Each structure stands twice: as structure tokens, then as C-alpha cells.
N, C-alpha and C positions, 0 to 999 in steps of 0.2 A: 598286684603281683608280683610276690618274689621272683629275684632270683631261675630260682628251680623251681619256678610257675610255667615261664614263658615258655612262649607258641612259637613254632617258626615263621617264618614268613614263608610264601613261596619258593622265591633261590634261596631260603635254609633248608625246605624241603630239596627243587633240585643236589645242595651237594649232600645232603644225606642221602638220599635216596643213590645218589654217582656212588658215597663212597660202600652200601649197602652191598652195588654189583658189584664193588672190587672182597666186598666179604671185612672190613670196618671197619667196627663201631666200636661206644664204648653206650655203659649202657645210662648213662644219663639222655647224653643225647637219644637211649632211645625210647626213654616213654615221655621225650619232648614231641620226637616228631609223631608219637600214635597223637600226644591228646594235639596236633594240627589238623584243617576243612584235611578232613577224605582225599577232598576234589581239586588238593592241593598233590597228591600222594601221589592216585589215579593218577592224572597229570604226568604229574614229573614224571613218571612210570614210563608212561607209551615216552613221551620225549625225549629220556635216555635209555630206550629201546631204539626207535630207530633210529639218532643218530651211531650208537652200537651200530646196526646193520645197514649205516649206511660207509659207517667205519672197513666195516667188515668185505664191506664190494668193493669198496676206493681199494685200498688193498689187497685184494685178488682181481681186481683191474689192474692195476699198478704191475703183480706182482708176476703174468700172462704176461700182461703185454696188449700190444696191437697188435695184432694179425693178420690183420685185410690190408696190411699198407706194406705184404711178403715180395711183391711182388711177383711170386709164381703163382700159378690160377687152383683159386680154391674152390674147394668142394660146398655144396648145399652141408650143413649141418643133417648125420645121421641120415647120410650117402655113404654105402664103400664101392670105390675106386678099386681096378682089382686092373693091373699093369697087364697089358698086352705086347709089351716091349720079351723078344728072349734078348736071352746068357746073349747074345754070336757079338 
């Protein structure tokens, strides 16, 4: 096998799929990735998709904060609360 005929191993495919997620790839690596095992490409895609979802969920939880420990009376999600107090 010449240098251009080499195939990526699993971690090489993960790296290339990661770059594909960002939209940054060159032609030579694209051609080498397509010669790699389809199973590696699918597994790398699923792995990186799960990782992306986990990062996004974690970022949203961090951005919104933990609202359970605020000390105020909490209502269940979806329940509408109408204040019974008058402005006296």
C-alpha cells in the first residue's frame, strides 16, 4: 500500500468524522475515509452525535442553572398559577 492508499483506523475515522461535523476536510482525507470500514464510519458518527447531544444538554443545564434549590414555592411544570392577592 502506498501512502495515498492507506485506510484510517477507527480513531482516524473518528477524527475525520469530527472534522466533518465542523465542515473542515480536505480532499485526500475524504477519499481515504470513504475507503475505510463503513462500520467504523457509522459508529464514529453515532458516537460523535451522542457526544454533541450530551454537550448541548450540559451547556443548557449550565446556562439555565439549577432552579430546584431556589427556596421559593415551585409549581409542577405545565401548571398555571393565578395569584389570589389584591394590590392593597
